[in-house]
PyMOL Python script that loads the backbone (N, CA, C, O; Angstrom):
from pymol import cmd

cmd.read_pdbstr("""\
ATOM      1  N   MET A   1     -35.374   2.552 -37.634  1.00  0.00           N
ATOM      2  CA  MET A   1     -36.589   2.283 -36.879  1.00  0.00           C
ATOM      3  C   MET A   1     -37.121   0.915 -37.286  1.00  0.00           C
ATOM      4  O   MET A   1     -37.010   0.511 -38.443  1.00  0.00           O
ATOM      5  N   LEU A   2     -37.693   0.218 -36.331  1.00  0.00           N
ATOM      6  CA  LEU A   2     -38.216  -1.122 -36.548  1.00  0.00           C
ATOM      7  C   LEU A   2     -39.586  -1.098 -37.215  1.00  0.00           C
ATOM      8  O   LEU A   2     -40.350  -0.146 -37.059  1.00  0.00           O
ATOM      9  N   ASN A   3     -39.882  -2.152 -37.957  1.00  0.00           N
ATOM     10  CA  ASN A   3     -41.230  -2.313 -38.502  1.00  0.00           C
ATOM     11  C   ASN A   3     -42.091  -3.067 -37.486  1.00  0.00           C
ATOM     12  O   ASN A   3     -41.595  -3.505 -36.448  1.00  0.00           O
ATOM     13  N   CYS A   4     -43.376  -3.214 -37.790  1.00  0.00           N
ATOM     14  CA  CYS A   4     -44.302  -3.860 -36.850  1.00  0.00           C
ATOM     15  C   CYS A   4     -43.880  -5.295 -36.506  1.00  0.00           C
ATOM     16  O   CYS A   4     -44.016  -5.724 -35.360  1.00  0.00           O
ATOM     17  N   ARG A   5     -43.381  -6.015 -37.473  1.00  0.00           N
ATOM     18  CA  ARG A   5     -42.952  -7.397 -37.217  1.00  0.00           C
ATOM     19  C   ARG A   5     -41.805  -7.430 -36.211  1.00  0.00           C
ATOM     20  O   ARG A   5     -41.803  -8.254 -35.296  1.00  0.00           O
ATOM     21  N   GLY A   6     -40.833  -6.541 -36.377  1.00  0.00           N
ATOM     22  CA  GLY A   6     -39.707  -6.488 -35.450  1.00  0.00           C
ATOM     23  C   GLY A   6     -40.132  -6.071 -34.050  1.00  0.00           C
ATOM     24  O   GLY A   6     -39.625  -6.593 -33.057  1.00  0.00           O
ATOM     25  N   VAL A   7     -41.063  -5.129 -33.977  1.00  0.00           N
ATOM     26  CA  VAL A   7     -41.555  -4.669 -32.679  1.00  0.00           C
ATOM     27  C   VAL A   7     -42.343  -5.777 -31.991  1.00  0.00           C
ATOM     28  O   VAL A   7     -42.230  -5.958 -30.778  1.00  0.00           O
ATOM     29  N   THR A   8     -43.137  -6.514 -32.753  1.00  0.00           N
ATOM     30  CA  THR A   8     -43.873  -7.646 -32.182  1.00  0.00           C
ATOM     31  C   THR A   8     -42.897  -8.640 -31.557  1.00  0.00           C
ATOM     32  O   THR A   8     -43.134  -9.143 -30.458  1.00  0.00           O
ATOM     33  N   GLN A   9     -41.817  -8.917 -32.250  1.00  0.00           N
ATOM     34  CA  GLN A   9     -40.797  -9.834 -31.732  1.00  0.00           C
ATOM     35  C   GLN A   9     -40.185  -9.288 -30.443  1.00  0.00           C
ATOM     36  O   GLN A   9     -40.011 -10.028 -29.475  1.00  0.00           O
ATOM     37  N   LEU A  10     -39.859  -7.999 -30.430  1.00  0.00           N
ATOM     38  CA  LEU A  10     -39.269  -7.399 -29.230  1.00  0.00           C
ATOM     39  C   LEU A  10     -40.246  -7.394 -28.058  1.00  0.00           C
ATOM     40  O   LEU A  10     -39.850  -7.644 -26.919  1.00  0.00           O
ATOM     41  N   LEU A  11     -41.513  -7.111 -28.330  1.00  0.00           N
ATOM     42  CA  LEU A  11     -42.505  -7.140 -27.252  1.00  0.00           C
ATOM     43  C   LEU A  11     -42.569  -8.529 -26.622  1.00  0.00           C
ATOM     44  O   LEU A  11     -42.647  -8.665 -25.401  1.00  0.00           O
ATOM     45  N   SER A  12     -42.535  -9.537 -27.456  1.00  0.00           N
ATOM     46  CA  SER A  12     -42.563 -10.912 -26.962  1.00  0.00           C
ATOM     47  C   SER A  12     -41.299 -11.229 -26.156  1.00  0.00           C
ATOM     48  O   SER A  12     -41.370 -11.812 -25.075  1.00  0.00           O
ATOM     49  N   GLU A  13     -40.162 -10.842 -26.692  1.00  0.00           N
ATOM     50  CA  GLU A  13     -38.890 -11.103 -26.011  1.00  0.00           C
ATOM     51  C   GLU A  13     -38.792 -10.344 -24.688  1.00  0.00           C
ATOM     52  O   GLU A  13     -38.179 -10.826 -23.735  1.00  0.00           O
ATOM     53  N   SER A  14     -39.397  -9.152 -24.632  1.00  0.00           N
ATOM     54  CA  SER A  14     -39.293  -8.336 -23.420  1.00  0.00           C
ATOM     55  C   SER A  14     -39.960  -8.987 -22.217  1.00  0.00           C
ATOM     56  O   SER A  14     -39.676  -8.625 -21.075  1.00  0.00           O
ATOM     57  N   LEU A  15     -40.842  -9.942 -22.469  1.00  0.00           N
ATOM     58  CA  LEU A  15     -41.477 -10.660 -21.368  1.00  0.00           C
ATOM     59  C   LEU A  15     -40.526 -11.672 -20.730  1.00  0.00           C
ATOM     60  O   LEU A  15     -40.711 -12.077 -19.582  1.00  0.00           O
ATOM     61  N   ASP A  16     -39.511 -12.070 -21.487  1.00  0.00           N
ATOM     62  CA  ASP A  16     -38.598 -13.118 -21.019  1.00  0.00           C
ATOM     63  C   ASP A  16     -37.190 -12.642 -20.685  1.00  0.00           C
ATOM     64  O   ASP A  16     -36.448 -13.326 -19.980  1.00  0.00           O
ATOM     65  N   ARG A  17     -36.830 -11.478 -21.190  1.00  0.00           N
ATOM     66  CA  ARG A  17     -35.471 -10.978 -20.938  1.00  0.00           C
ATOM     67  C   ARG A  17     -35.474  -9.461 -20.941  1.00  0.00           C
ATOM     68  O   ARG A  17     -36.405  -8.830 -21.441  1.00  0.00           O
ATOM     69  N   GLU A  18     -34.421  -8.883 -20.377  1.00  0.00           N
ATOM     70  CA  GLU A  18     -34.274  -7.435 -20.404  1.00  0.00           C
ATOM     71  C   GLU A  18     -33.715  -7.020 -21.760  1.00  0.00           C
ATOM     72  O   GLU A  18     -32.722  -7.573 -22.231  1.00  0.00           O
ATOM     73  N   LEU A  19     -34.359  -6.051 -22.371  1.00  0.00           N
ATOM     74  CA  LEU A  19     -33.914  -5.572 -23.681  1.00  0.00           C
ATOM     75  C   LEU A  19     -32.778  -4.572 -23.517  1.00  0.00           C
ATOM     76  O   LEU A  19     -32.642  -3.934 -22.472  1.00  0.00           O
ATOM     77  N   SER A  20     -31.963  -4.442 -24.561  1.00  0.00           N
ATOM     78  CA  SER A  20     -30.907  -3.436 -24.553  1.00  0.00           C
ATOM     79  C   SER A  20     -31.537  -2.044 -24.593  1.00  0.00           C
ATOM     80  O   SER A  20     -32.714  -1.900 -24.925  1.00  0.00           O
ATOM     81  N   LEU A  21     -30.775  -1.052 -24.263  1.00  0.00           N
ATOM     82  CA  LEU A  21     -31.269   0.320 -24.270  1.00  0.00           C
ATOM     83  C   LEU A  21     -31.777   0.711 -25.661  1.00  0.00           C
ATOM     84  O   LEU A  21     -32.844   1.312 -25.783  1.00  0.00           O
ATOM     85  N   SER A  22     -31.026   0.378 -26.697  1.00  0.00           N
ATOM     86  CA  SER A  22     -31.460   0.744 -28.055  1.00  0.00           C
ATOM     87  C   SER A  22     -32.754   0.025 -28.437  1.00  0.00           C
ATOM     88  O   SER A  22     -33.625   0.618 -29.072  1.00  0.00           O
ATOM     89  N   ASP A  23     -32.884  -1.240 -28.059  1.00  0.00           N
ATOM     90  CA  ASP A  23     -34.129  -1.973 -28.336  1.00  0.00           C
ATOM     91  C   ASP A  23     -35.307  -1.344 -27.596  1.00  0.00           C
ATOM     92  O   ASP A  23     -36.390  -1.194 -28.162  1.00  0.00           O
ATOM     93  N   ARG A  24     -35.095  -0.975 -26.324  1.00  0.00           N
ATOM     94  CA  ARG A  24     -36.170  -0.345 -25.546  1.00  0.00           C
ATOM     95  C   ARG A  24     -36.592   0.981 -26.154  1.00  0.00           C
ATOM     96  O   ARG A  24     -37.784   1.285 -26.218  1.00  0.00           O
ATOM     97  N   MET A  25     -35.622   1.775 -26.604  1.00  0.00           N
ATOM     98  CA  MET A  25     -35.935   3.072 -27.211  1.00  0.00           C
ATOM     99  C   MET A  25     -36.694   2.883 -28.532  1.00  0.00           C
ATOM    100  O   MET A  25     -37.695   3.558 -28.768  1.00  0.00           O
ATOM    101  N   ASN A  26     -36.228   1.979 -29.385  1.00  0.00           N
ATOM    102  CA  ASN A  26     -36.924   1.704 -30.644  1.00  0.00           C
ATOM    103  C   ASN A  26     -38.337   1.209 -30.388  1.00  0.00           C
ATOM    104  O   ASN A  26     -39.275   1.597 -31.085  1.00  0.00           O
ATOM    105  N   LEU A  27     -38.484   0.364 -29.400  1.00  0.00           N
ATOM    106  CA  LEU A  27     -39.789  -0.180 -29.043  1.00  0.00           C
ATOM    107  C   LEU A  27     -40.722   0.945 -28.580  1.00  0.00           C
ATOM    108  O   LEU A  27     -41.865   1.032 -29.030  1.00  0.00           O
ATOM    109  N   LYS A  28     -40.232   1.796 -27.687  1.00  0.00           N
ATOM    110  CA  LYS A  28     -41.056   2.905 -27.174  1.00  0.00           C
ATOM    111  C   LYS A  28     -41.505   3.836 -28.291  1.00  0.00           C
ATOM    112  O   LYS A  28     -42.672   4.223 -28.346  1.00  0.00           O
ATOM    113  N   ILE A  29     -40.598   4.194 -29.168  1.00  0.00           N
ATOM    114  CA  ILE A  29     -40.929   5.107 -30.261  1.00  0.00           C
ATOM    115  C   ILE A  29     -42.001   4.501 -31.158  1.00  0.00           C
ATOM    116  O   ILE A  29     -42.976   5.169 -31.503  1.00  0.00           O
ATOM    117  N   HIS A  30     -41.824   3.247 -31.533  1.00  0.00           N
ATOM    118  CA  HIS A  30     -42.791   2.594 -32.417  1.00  0.00           C
ATOM    119  C   HIS A  30     -44.152   2.465 -31.739  1.00  0.00           C
ATOM    120  O   HIS A  30     -45.179   2.752 -32.353  1.00  0.00           O
ATOM    121  N   VAL A  31     -44.166   2.037 -30.484  1.00  0.00           N
ATOM    122  CA  VAL A  31     -45.425   1.815 -29.761  1.00  0.00           C
ATOM    123  C   VAL A  31     -46.177   3.139 -29.569  1.00  0.00           C
ATOM    124  O   VAL A  31     -47.408   3.148 -29.556  1.00  0.00           O
ATOM    125  N   MET A  32     -45.457   4.245 -29.421  1.00  0.00           N
ATOM    126  CA  MET A  32     -46.125   5.544 -29.294  1.00  0.00           C
ATOM    127  C   MET A  32     -46.910   5.888 -30.562  1.00  0.00           C
ATOM    128  O   MET A  32     -47.942   6.555 -30.495  1.00  0.00           O
ATOM    129  N   MET A  33     -46.423   5.435 -31.704  1.00  0.00           N
ATOM    130  CA  MET A  33     -47.055   5.779 -32.978  1.00  0.00           C
ATOM    131  C   MET A  33     -48.004   4.706 -33.498  1.00  0.00           C
ATOM    132  O   MET A  33     -48.815   4.984 -34.381  1.00  0.00           O
ATOM    133  N   CYS A  34     -47.922   3.498 -32.975  1.00  0.00           N
ATOM    134  CA  CYS A  34     -48.635   2.362 -33.567  1.00  0.00           C
ATOM    135  C   CYS A  34     -49.625   1.748 -32.574  1.00  0.00           C
ATOM    136  O   CYS A  34     -49.223   1.056 -31.639  1.00  0.00           O
ATOM    137  N   SER A  35     -50.907   2.003 -32.779  1.00  0.00           N
ATOM    138  CA  SER A  35     -51.919   1.474 -31.860  1.00  0.00           C
ATOM    139  C   SER A  35     -51.995  -0.050 -31.917  1.00  0.00           C
ATOM    140  O   SER A  35     -52.342  -0.685 -30.921  1.00  0.00           O
ATOM    141  N   GLY A  36     -51.680  -0.637 -33.052  1.00  0.00           N
ATOM    142  CA  GLY A  36     -51.702  -2.101 -33.171  1.00  0.00           C
ATOM    143  C   GLY A  36     -50.693  -2.757 -32.236  1.00  0.00           C
ATOM    144  O   GLY A  36     -51.017  -3.727 -31.551  1.00  0.00           O
ATOM    145  N   ARG A  37     -49.468  -2.228 -32.208  1.00  0.00           N
ATOM    146  CA  ARG A  37     -48.440  -2.796 -31.323  1.00  0.00           C
ATOM    147  C   ARG A  37     -48.749  -2.456 -29.875  1.00  0.00           C
ATOM    148  O   ARG A  37     -48.457  -3.256 -28.986  1.00  0.00           O
ATOM    149  N   ARG A  38     -49.339  -1.278 -29.608  1.00  0.00           N
ATOM    150  CA  ARG A  38     -49.736  -0.926 -28.243  1.00  0.00           C
ATOM    151  C   ARG A  38     -50.741  -1.946 -27.724  1.00  0.00           C
ATOM    152  O   ARG A  38     -50.608  -2.454 -26.611  1.00  0.00           O
ATOM    153  N   ASN A  39     -51.738  -2.238 -28.537  1.00  0.00           N
ATOM    154  CA  ASN A  39     -52.749  -3.234 -28.152  1.00  0.00           C
ATOM    155  C   ASN A  39     -52.125  -4.607 -27.972  1.00  0.00           C
ATOM    156  O   ASN A  39     -52.451  -5.320 -27.023  1.00  0.00           O
ATOM    157  N   PHE A  40     -51.230  -4.982 -28.875  1.00  0.00           N
ATOM    158  CA  PHE A  40     -50.564  -6.283 -28.777  1.00  0.00           C
ATOM    159  C   PHE A  40     -49.779  -6.386 -27.469  1.00  0.00           C
ATOM    160  O   PHE A  40     -49.834  -7.409 -26.788  1.00  0.00           O
ATOM    161  N   GLY A  41     -49.055  -5.331 -27.122  1.00  0.00           N
ATOM    162  CA  GLY A  41     -48.289  -5.328 -25.875  1.00  0.00           C
ATOM    163  C   GLY A  41     -49.180  -5.501 -24.657  1.00  0.00           C
ATOM    164  O   GLY A  41     -48.858  -6.262 -23.745  1.00  0.00           O
ATOM    165  N   ARG A  42     -50.304  -4.789 -24.646  1.00  0.00           N
ATOM    166  CA  ARG A  42     -51.260  -4.935 -23.532  1.00  0.00           C
ATOM    167  C   ARG A  42     -51.808  -6.355 -23.458  1.00  0.00           C
ATOM    168  O   ARG A  42     -51.913  -6.935 -22.377  1.00  0.00           O
ATOM    169  N   GLN A  43     -52.153  -6.905 -24.611  1.00  0.00           N
ATOM    170  CA  GLN A  43     -52.704  -8.262 -24.651  1.00  0.00           C
ATOM    171  C   GLN A  43     -51.690  -9.280 -24.148  1.00  0.00           C
ATOM    172  O   GLN A  43     -52.046 -10.211 -23.425  1.00  0.00           O
ATOM    173  N   MET A  44     -50.433  -9.106 -24.527  1.00  0.00           N
ATOM    174  CA  MET A  44     -49.389 -10.021 -24.060  1.00  0.00           C
ATOM    175  C   MET A  44     -49.260  -9.972 -22.531  1.00  0.00           C
ATOM    176  O   MET A  44     -49.100 -11.008 -21.885  1.00  0.00           O
ATOM    177  N   LYS A  45     -49.330  -8.776 -21.965  1.00  0.00           N
ATOM    178  CA  LYS A  45     -49.227  -8.642 -20.503  1.00  0.00           C
ATOM    179  C   LYS A  45     -50.416  -9.294 -19.811  1.00  0.00           C
ATOM    180  O   LYS A  45     -50.252  -9.978 -18.801  1.00  0.00           O
ATOM    181  N   VAL A  46     -51.609  -9.086 -20.350  1.00  0.00           N
ATOM    182  CA  VAL A  46     -52.810  -9.693 -19.756  1.00  0.00           C
ATOM    183  C   VAL A  46     -52.722 -11.209 -19.816  1.00  0.00           C
ATOM    184  O   VAL A  46     -53.031 -11.893 -18.839  1.00  0.00           O
ATOM    185  N   LEU A  47     -52.300 -11.738 -20.964  1.00  0.00           N
ATOM    186  CA  LEU A  47     -52.172 -13.192 -21.094  1.00  0.00           C
ATOM    187  C   LEU A  47     -51.125 -13.758 -20.139  1.00  0.00           C
ATOM    188  O   LEU A  47     -51.333 -14.812 -19.538  1.00  0.00           O
ATOM    189  N   ARG A  48     -50.010 -13.065 -20.003  1.00  0.00           N
ATOM    190  CA  ARG A  48     -48.962 -13.522 -19.096  1.00  0.00           C
ATOM    191  C   ARG A  48     -49.473 -13.533 -17.656  1.00  0.00           C
ATOM    192  O   ARG A  48     -49.252 -14.502 -16.930  1.00  0.00           O
ATOM    193  N   GLU A  49     -50.159 -12.458 -17.237  1.00  0.00           N
ATOM    194  CA  GLU A  49     -50.691 -12.384 -15.878  1.00  0.00           C
ATOM    195  C   GLU A  49     -51.741 -13.458 -15.635  1.00  0.00           C
ATOM    196  O   GLU A  49     -51.750 -14.091 -14.579  1.00  0.00           O
ATOM    197  N   ALA A  50     -52.627 -13.670 -16.608  1.00  0.00           N
ATOM    198  CA  ALA A  50     -53.670 -14.689 -16.458  1.00  0.00           C
ATOM    199  C   ALA A  50     -53.044 -16.079 -16.365  1.00  0.00           C
ATOM    200  O   ALA A  50     -53.454 -16.895 -15.540  1.00  0.00           O
ATOM    201  N   SER A  51     -52.058 -16.344 -17.208  1.00  0.00           N
ATOM    202  CA  SER A  51     -51.388 -17.648 -17.179  1.00  0.00           C
ATOM    203  C   SER A  51     -50.682 -17.876 -15.861  1.00  0.00           C
ATOM    204  O   SER A  51     -50.723 -18.971 -15.300  1.00  0.00           O
ATOM    205  N   SER A  52     -50.035 -16.834 -15.371  1.00  0.00           N
ATOM    206  CA  SER A  52     -49.321 -16.931 -14.102  1.00  0.00           C
ATOM    207  C   SER A  52     -50.288 -17.177 -12.952  1.00  0.00           C
ATOM    208  O   SER A  52     -50.041 -18.019 -12.089  1.00  0.00           O
ATOM    209  N   ARG A  53     -51.392 -16.433 -12.950  1.00  0.00           N
ATOM    210  CA  ARG A  53     -52.391 -16.618 -11.889  1.00  0.00           C
ATOM    211  C   ARG A  53     -52.976 -18.024 -11.950  1.00  0.00           C
ATOM    212  O   ARG A  53     -53.173 -18.653 -10.910  1.00  0.00           O
ATOM    213  N   TYR A  54     -53.255 -18.522 -13.136  1.00  0.00           N
ATOM    214  CA  TYR A  54     -53.810 -19.861 -13.292  1.00  0.00           C
ATOM    215  C   TYR A  54     -52.809 -20.913 -12.802  1.00  0.00           C
ATOM    216  O   TYR A  54     -53.180 -21.867 -12.118  1.00  0.00           O
ATOM    217  N   ALA A  55     -51.537 -20.722 -13.162  1.00  0.00           N
ATOM    218  CA  ALA A  55     -50.496 -21.664 -12.733  1.00  0.00           C
ATOM    219  C   ALA A  55     -50.336 -21.664 -11.219  1.00  0.00           C
ATOM    220  O   ALA A  55     -49.975 -22.682 -10.628  1.00  0.00           O
ATOM    221  N   ASP A  56     -50.606 -20.517 -10.588  1.00  0.00           N
ATOM    222  CA  ASP A  56     -50.522 -20.410  -9.133  1.00  0.00           C
ATOM    223  C   ASP A  56     -51.780 -20.895  -8.438  1.00  0.00           C
ATOM    224  O   ASP A  56     -51.874 -20.835  -7.212  1.00  0.00           O
ATOM    225  N   GLY A  57     -52.751 -21.377  -9.208  1.00  0.00           N
ATOM    226  CA  GLY A  57     -53.974 -21.908  -8.630  1.00  0.00           C
ATOM    227  C   GLY A  57     -55.042 -20.873  -8.373  1.00  0.00           C
ATOM    228  O   GLY A  57     -56.029 -21.160  -7.695  1.00  0.00           O
ATOM    229  N   GLU A  58     -54.867 -19.680  -8.896  1.00  0.00           N
ATOM    230  CA  GLU A  58     -55.850 -18.614  -8.706  1.00  0.00           C
ATOM    231  C   GLU A  58     -56.870 -18.643  -9.843  1.00  0.00           C
ATOM    232  O   GLU A  58     -56.858 -17.785 -10.725  1.00  0.00           O
ATOM    233  N   VAL A  59     -57.736 -19.625  -9.808  1.00  0.00           N
ATOM    234  CA  VAL A  59     -58.758 -19.757 -10.838  1.00  0.00           C
ATOM    235  C   VAL A  59     -59.968 -18.927 -10.417  1.00  0.00           C
ATOM    236  O   VAL A  59     -60.467 -19.095  -9.304  1.00  0.00           O
ATOM    237  N   PRO A  60     -60.456 -18.021 -11.297  1.00  0.00           N
ATOM    238  CA  PRO A  60     -61.605 -17.198 -10.921  1.00  0.00           C
ATOM    239  C   PRO A  60     -62.854 -18.039 -10.722  1.00  0.00           C
ATOM    240  O   PRO A  60     -63.081 -19.026 -11.423  1.00  0.00           O
ATOM    241  N   THR A  61     -63.656 -17.629  -9.757  1.00  0.00           N
ATOM    242  CA  THR A  61     -64.917 -18.327  -9.514  1.00  0.00           C
ATOM    243  C   THR A  61     -65.895 -17.977 -10.627  1.00  0.00           C
ATOM    244  O   THR A  61     -65.667 -17.042 -11.394  1.00  0.00           O
ATOM    245  N   GLN A  62     -66.976 -18.730 -10.709  1.00  0.00           N
ATOM    246  CA  GLN A  62     -67.979 -18.470 -11.731  1.00  0.00           C
ATOM    247  C   GLN A  62     -68.577 -17.077 -11.530  1.00  0.00           C
ATOM    248  O   GLN A  62     -68.896 -16.390 -12.501  1.00  0.00           O
ATOM    249  N   GLU A  63     -68.727 -16.664 -10.282  1.00  0.00           N
ATOM    250  CA  GLU A  63     -69.255 -15.338  -9.970  1.00  0.00           C
ATOM    251  C   GLU A  63     -68.343 -14.237 -10.516  1.00  0.00           C
ATOM    252  O   GLU A  63     -68.821 -13.262 -11.096  1.00  0.00           O
ATOM    253  N   GLU A  64     -67.028 -14.395 -10.329  1.00  0.00           N
ATOM    254  CA  GLU A  64     -66.077 -13.413 -10.845  1.00  0.00           C
ATOM    255  C   GLU A  64     -66.107 -13.362 -12.370  1.00  0.00           C
ATOM    256  O   GLU A  64     -66.014 -12.285 -12.958  1.00  0.00           O
ATOM    257  N   GLN A  65     -66.235 -14.507 -13.000  1.00  0.00           N
ATOM    258  CA  GLN A  65     -66.289 -14.553 -14.457  1.00  0.00           C
ATOM    259  C   GLN A  65     -67.542 -13.855 -14.968  1.00  0.00           C
ATOM    260  O   GLN A  65     -67.493 -13.155 -15.979  1.00  0.00           O
ATOM    261  N   SER A  66     -68.656 -14.037 -14.281  1.00  0.00           N
ATOM    262  CA  SER A  66     -69.916 -13.404 -14.680  1.00  0.00           C
ATOM    263  C   SER A  66     -69.805 -11.891 -14.576  1.00  0.00           C
ATOM    264  O   SER A  66     -70.224 -11.177 -15.487  1.00  0.00           O
ATOM    265  N   SER A  67     -69.246 -11.393 -13.478  1.00  0.00           N
ATOM    266  CA  SER A  67     -69.147  -9.941 -13.315  1.00  0.00           C
ATOM    267  C   SER A  67     -68.185  -9.347 -14.321  1.00  0.00           C
ATOM    268  O   SER A  67     -68.405  -8.223 -14.774  1.00  0.00           O
ATOM    269  N   ASN A  68     -67.124 -10.055 -14.694  1.00  0.00           N
ATOM    270  CA  ASN A  68     -66.206  -9.567 -15.726  1.00  0.00           C
ATOM    271  C   ASN A  68     -66.886  -9.524 -17.077  1.00  0.00           C
ATOM    272  O   ASN A  68     -66.654  -8.603 -17.861  1.00  0.00           O
ATOM    273  N   GLY A  69     -67.715 -10.501 -17.356  1.00  0.00           N
ATOM    274  CA  GLY A  69     -68.433 -10.544 -18.619  1.00  0.00           C
ATOM    275  C   GLY A  69     -69.404  -9.400 -18.758  1.00  0.00           C
ATOM    276  O   GLY A  69     -69.590  -8.871 -19.854  1.00  0.00           O
ATOM    277  N   GLU A  70     -70.032  -9.006 -17.650  1.00  0.00           N
ATOM    278  CA  GLU A  70     -70.986  -7.889 -17.677  1.00  0.00           C
ATOM    279  C   GLU A  70     -70.255  -6.581 -17.965  1.00  0.00           C
ATOM    280  O   GLU A  70     -70.775  -5.734 -18.692  1.00  0.00           O
ATOM    281  N   ARG A  71     -69.060  -6.403 -17.406  1.00  0.00           N
ATOM    282  CA  ARG A  71     -68.296  -5.169 -17.622  1.00  0.00           C
ATOM    283  C   ARG A  71     -67.798  -5.079 -19.053  1.00  0.00           C
ATOM    284  O   ARG A  71     -67.727  -3.990 -19.623  1.00  0.00           O
ATOM    285  N   ASN A  72     -67.450  -6.229 -19.640  1.00  0.00           N
ATOM    286  CA  ASN A  72     -66.875  -6.228 -20.982  1.00  0.00           C
ATOM    287  C   ASN A  72     -67.935  -6.233 -22.074  1.00  0.00           C
ATOM    288  O   ASN A  72     -67.605  -6.067 -23.248  1.00  0.00           O
ATOM    289  N   ALA A  73     -69.201  -6.420 -21.714  1.00  0.00           N
ATOM    290  CA  ALA A  73     -70.257  -6.507 -22.714  1.00  0.00           C
ATOM    291  C   ALA A  73     -70.621  -5.171 -23.297  1.00  0.00           C
ATOM    292  O   ALA A  73     -71.499  -5.090 -24.156  1.00  0.00           O
TER     293      ALA A  73
END
""", "prot")
cmd.dss("prot")
cmd.show_as("cartoon", "prot")
cmd.util.cbc("prot")
cmd.orient("prot")
């Protein structure tokens, strides 16, 4: 079984390439037990989506940013 450092590396790599079956299984098992890696995986996905949207020119308006801030407060 992988440690947190190895899982962090796999989570990062999974954004750029398809993982092998054994890597995916090890990743799933660890993430089920480890809230830190679960949170890290979610954060990586959010950052990737935000970066992609920004690169595509989808910049949120000030109004959208304000409403998001109210929900997260």
